[in-house]
Backbone bond lengths (Angstrom), bond angles and torsions (degrees), N, CA, C in turn:
res aa  C-N    CA-C-N  psi(-1)  N-CA   C-N-CA  omega(-1)  CA-C   N-CA-C  phi
1 M - - - 1.464 - - 1.514 108.56 -
2 T 1.281 119.58 126.95 1.476 123.79 179.84 1.592 109.28 -89.03
3 I 1.302 112.41 124.90 1.545 113.17 177.73 1.479 109.99 -81.27
4 V 1.399 113.19 122.84 1.407 119.92 169.83 1.528 112.34 -79.41
5 R 1.334 121.37 128.88 1.438 117.12 178.93 1.508 114.42 -85.59
6 Q 1.373 115.30 148.85 1.450 119.25 175.51 1.498 109.81 -73.54
7 R 1.240 120.95 161.48 1.371 128.10 -176.75 1.445 122.85 -112.40
8 S 1.357 111.46 -15.29 1.487 129.16 176.15 1.472 115.01 -142.73
9 G 1.257 114.41 173.88 1.547 115.66 174.52 1.494 121.62 -66.14
10 G 1.364 116.83 -13.65 1.487 114.36 -175.68 1.474 109.91 -129.13
11 D 1.291 120.19 23.09 1.474 122.59 177.88 1.474 118.64 -111.53
12 C 1.360 113.01 24.57 1.420 115.28 -176.42 1.532 117.37 -70.26
13 A 1.464 117.81 -22.81 1.357 117.58 172.27 1.554 113.15 -68.43
14 I 1.326 117.44 -36.31 1.423 120.76 176.09 1.482 111.60 -59.88
15 A 1.302 114.96 -49.45 1.544 118.53 177.61 1.480 115.15 -61.77
16 V 1.325 116.21 -33.52 1.485 117.49 -174.91 1.548 105.55 -81.92
17 L 1.364 122.45 -35.54 1.468 121.62 173.75 1.537 111.05 -63.21
18 A 1.309 115.50 -38.66 1.520 116.04 175.51 1.416 114.88 -63.12
19 T 1.279 118.66 -34.55 1.472 126.42 177.00 1.587 106.24 -66.03
20 L 1.245 116.56 -54.61 1.559 122.27 -175.25 1.552 110.34 -58.54
21 A 1.374 111.12 -43.96 1.498 116.61 -168.77 1.622 106.64 -87.84
22 G 1.292 118.72 -9.51 1.433 118.48 179.65 1.516 113.00 72.64
23 V 1.292 116.92 30.43 1.446 125.35 -177.40 1.633 115.87 -117.25
24 S 1.284 120.30 170.02 1.423 112.14 -179.73 1.514 110.43 -84.18
25 Y 1.243 113.34 166.34 1.469 123.90 178.42 1.565 107.43 -52.68
26 E 1.284 116.30 -45.60 1.529 124.14 -178.90 1.516 109.56 -56.65
27 A 1.374 115.77 -47.56 1.447 120.14 -178.36 1.456 111.25 -66.18
28 A 1.334 124.57 -37.03 1.419 128.25 176.49 1.570 107.12 -71.00
29 G 1.286 113.97 -41.77 1.553 113.01 179.84 1.604 112.37 -65.72
30 N 1.211 116.50 -37.54 1.511 121.77 174.51 1.522 110.62 -59.11
31 A 1.435 116.66 -46.08 1.476 117.33 170.67 1.470 118.09 -60.88
32 A 1.315 112.19 -34.49 1.501 117.30 179.39 1.476 107.20 -67.46
33 A 1.370 118.55 -42.29 1.491 120.62 177.33 1.431 118.64 -57.46
34 K 1.310 117.42 -22.20 1.523 122.25 177.23 1.565 111.47 -78.39
35 I 1.326 111.21 -30.72 1.440 119.11 -175.53 1.573 113.23 -91.07
36 E 1.281 114.36 -51.19 1.481 122.65 178.23 1.492 108.35 -108.97
37 R 1.269 121.80 92.86 1.533 126.63 -173.18 1.512 114.37 -71.87
38 A 1.312 119.56 -35.68 1.392 127.14 -169.11 1.534 111.26 -61.26
39 R 1.343 116.49 -55.89 1.416 122.16 -172.15 1.579 107.27 -127.48
40 K 1.308 115.37 14.32 1.528 120.17 172.14 1.582 111.72 46.87
41 G 1.413 113.78 34.10 1.433 115.91 168.82 1.552 112.40 83.86
42 T 1.187 121.12 3.62 1.423 128.34 -172.96 1.480 114.69 -90.00
43 A 1.306 118.83 -7.99 1.483 127.34 -172.02 1.497 108.61 -122.28
44 G 1.318 119.92 24.81 1.415 122.33 -171.41 1.500 118.43 93.10
45 L 1.312 117.12 154.42 1.468 122.14 -177.72 1.521 109.47 -138.86
46 Y 1.412 113.17 150.04 1.436 117.88 165.44 1.508 113.53 -78.80
47 N 1.332 116.14 159.24 1.502 115.36 177.20 1.505 116.94 -54.35
48 R 1.350 111.67 -37.92 1.500 116.55 -178.28 1.461 111.12 -65.54
49 E 1.342 119.85 -35.17 1.412 124.45 175.43 1.587 109.73 -64.49
50 V 1.286 114.43 -48.31 1.374 116.39 -179.48 1.589 114.09 -56.68
51 V 1.292 112.72 -42.24 1.476 121.64 173.36 1.461 108.92 -52.13
52 A 1.304 114.61 -56.16 1.628 122.49 -174.04 1.575 105.76 -60.18
53 I 1.301 119.92 -45.54 1.449 119.70 -175.94 1.509 106.15 -65.52
54 A 1.280 122.00 -43.12 1.506 128.29 -175.68 1.660 103.60 -59.01
55 K 1.240 111.88 -40.27 1.571 116.06 179.92 1.531 110.33 -59.76
56 Q 1.440 112.67 -45.52 1.449 117.33 175.71 1.435 115.84 -55.57
57 L 1.437 116.54 -30.77 1.423 125.53 -179.95 1.438 117.83 -89.42
58 G 1.375 117.85 0.29 1.466 128.11 -179.57 1.417 111.58 82.90
59 V 1.360 122.42 19.07 1.470 120.86 176.46 1.569 105.62 -110.08
60 A 1.235 116.42 136.83 1.408 126.94 177.18 1.523 110.58 -98.04
61 L 1.206 115.53 115.54 1.437 119.98 174.36 1.567 116.97 -119.92
62 Q 1.366 114.95 142.95 1.481 119.52 -169.08 1.669 101.00 -128.59
63 P 1.354 113.69 118.14 1.535 113.05 176.33 1.489 110.64 -65.68
64 T 1.288 116.05 146.08 1.539 125.01 177.94 1.492 109.86 -156.53
65 R 1.288 116.35 149.91 1.427 121.14 173.86 1.526 106.13 -114.68
66 D 1.355 120.47 -4.05 1.445 131.83 177.00 1.453 113.59 -101.50
67 Y 1.382 120.44 85.46 1.436 124.56 -171.11 1.487 115.00 -140.89
68 D 1.255 119.09 162.70 1.508 123.66 176.43 1.500 103.68 -123.37
69 L 1.308 108.04 116.72 1.637 119.71 177.21 1.398 113.61 -56.36
70 E 1.325 120.90 -25.89 1.477 124.27 -174.31 1.464 108.96 -84.19
71 L 1.401 118.04 -29.96 1.471 119.25 -173.43 1.456 118.11 -113.84
72 D 1.323 115.43 -30.18 1.502 116.09 179.25 1.484 113.89 -82.32
73 A 1.350 113.57 168.41 1.423 123.64 -177.27 1.451 109.41 -139.48
74 G 1.353 118.06 155.50 1.493 120.17 -179.97 1.532 108.02 148.32
75 V 1.398 108.35 -157.92 1.479 118.05 178.73 1.555 107.52 -106.79
76 L 1.304 111.58 120.57 1.523 116.73 -176.72 1.651 107.48 -109.73
77 R 1.251 107.58 133.00 1.564 113.26 171.17 1.548 105.91 -89.83
78 V 1.382 112.66 135.05 1.422 117.92 171.35 1.467 108.16 -123.74
79 R 1.288 119.70 159.89 1.354 127.89 178.08 1.563 109.49 -134.18
80 W 1.425 116.87 141.64 1.414 117.36 -178.18 1.507 108.09 -99.01
81 E 1.381 110.17 146.66 1.502 117.67 -175.08 1.538 109.34 -59.85
82 E 1.373 119.48 -36.80 1.329 122.73 -176.46 1.594 111.76 -119.62
83 A 1.242 110.04 63.86 1.489 118.09 -175.77 1.537 109.02 -70.34
84 T 1.305 114.40 120.46 1.506 119.70 171.58 1.424 115.03 -103.87
85 E 1.351 115.07 -16.86 1.449 122.91 173.87 1.443 104.69 -148.72
86 H 1.363 117.07 163.32 1.451 125.08 -179.41 1.533 110.17 56.97
87 R 1.183 112.10 52.93 1.529 115.22 -179.11 1.530 114.96 -65.29
88 G 1.311 118.67 -9.00 1.375 117.23 177.49 1.585 112.74 -89.17
89 G 1.357 111.37 -2.21 1.394 116.35 170.71 1.587 112.04 107.88
90 H 1.244 116.43 -162.51 1.511 121.70 -169.37 1.548 106.34 -150.85
91 F 1.330 114.26 129.22 1.447 121.32 -178.46 1.533 107.17 -88.73
92 V 1.308 120.46 134.33 1.440 128.53 173.54 1.483 110.36 -129.16
93 A 1.336 120.84 160.70 1.438 119.81 169.14 1.553 112.24 -94.38
94 L 1.278 117.48 141.81 1.390 118.44 176.76 1.543 112.69 -121.82
95 S 1.267 116.78 129.95 1.449 125.12 -166.11 1.517 108.44 -152.11
96 A 1.225 122.73 120.24 1.488 127.57 169.18 1.506 113.00 55.75
97 G 1.307 113.02 36.00 1.566 115.69 -179.13 1.477 119.20 85.92
98 L 1.476 110.79 -2.30 1.433 121.38 -177.53 1.595 108.78 -103.75
99 I 1.280 115.08 144.67 1.544 116.88 169.11 1.630 100.61 -107.77
100 L 1.241 110.29 134.83 1.503 122.66 -178.38 1.503 100.13 -110.35
101 C 1.271 118.52 110.01 1.473 123.67 -177.62 1.500 107.92 -98.33
102 P 1.441 114.26 123.00 1.460 115.32 177.62 1.575 111.43 -75.65
103 R 1.334 124.30 -10.87 1.347 121.50 176.73 1.493 112.61 -86.02
104 E 1.321 116.69 -33.86 1.462 120.56 177.41 1.451 111.15 -90.42
105 G 1.281 121.32 -31.78 1.457 123.60 178.47 1.481 108.67 82.82
106 V 1.322 122.73 18.15 1.457 118.10 176.34 1.539 104.76 -133.15
107 A 1.428 109.16 169.83 1.631 117.64 173.27 1.366 109.06 -105.04
108 R 1.221 119.36 135.52 1.585 123.59 170.20 1.488 108.00 -130.41
109 P 1.268 111.75 156.23 1.508 118.76 173.35 1.501 105.14 -61.02
110 W 1.398 113.34 139.93 1.458 118.95 -173.50 1.577 114.25 -55.46
111 R 1.352 116.73 -43.97 1.524 116.88 174.68 1.530 115.21 -53.28
112 E 1.327 114.34 -44.53 1.421 119.86 -179.26 1.443 114.09 -64.55
113 Y 1.383 116.04 -42.73 1.506 124.10 177.09 1.492 110.26 -59.79
114 L 1.308 117.92 -49.10 1.449 121.63 -177.14 1.544 111.48 -68.32
115 A 1.262 118.18 -32.90 1.456 122.77 178.23 1.571 108.80 -71.72
116 V 1.254 117.92 -57.11 1.461 123.76 179.46 1.565 110.23 -46.53
117 H 1.369 113.81 -50.93 1.494 119.73 -174.91 1.431 114.84 -88.94
118 R 1.382 121.22 6.31 1.411 124.27 -174.12 1.542 109.43 42.68
119 A 1.326 116.82 55.36 1.500 121.34 -175.27 1.482 107.83 -113.21
120 R 1.363 109.27 163.47 1.498 117.50 170.03 1.581 104.02 -130.39
121 T 1.388 111.21 154.67 1.379 118.49 178.60 1.521 113.33 -84.18
122 C 1.277 112.28 153.18 1.534 120.19 175.33 1.553 110.05 -123.05
123 T 1.240 115.60 -136.23 1.500 117.07 -179.46 1.552 111.01 -72.25
124 L 1.301 114.36 143.09 1.410 126.22 171.26 1.599 112.54 -103.83
125 L 1.258 118.46 117.24 1.477 126.35 175.50 1.615 102.02 -87.71
126 R 1.311 111.14 86.03 1.467 118.02 -174.66 1.594 111.89 -73.78
127 T 1.373 113.02 140.67 1.467 118.51 177.40 1.441 108.13 -71.40
128 A 1.293 116.47 151.39 1.525 121.11 -177.30 1.541 112.44 -66.74
129 N 1.347 119.24 -27.84 1.375 122.91 179.54 1.572 114.81 -91.98
130 A 1.392 117.30 8.47 1.505 117.65 177.93 1.454 105.76 -83.79
131 C 1.358 112.87 164.70 1.485 120.98 -179.64 1.499 113.01 -62.05
């Protein structure tokens, strides 16, 4: 899976959806503009908007708070313990126990990512084909 990088502080969901759907940042951005018209998804998104944009891209996501970071896959919202900006959190892709961060452009084991960023997990928007 190729990690698509985010281009600004609030477009992590667009980049993560491009990563999961295997499409360009522009294609995910165009889908976001149809759902969130005001800022076109570049200033943060709600979970429900991420689910709707994913549907536009052919990816079915189901919100859940009951998940296994080793086995499940999808879009994971994380929050930092000491958030100075982006208080709503950050979207990352989760796949095979790895967190693919659109800000960093790298994949890390989930335990390492959470420790390095002093982050906690929130809702997982699980892909339909995940365990």
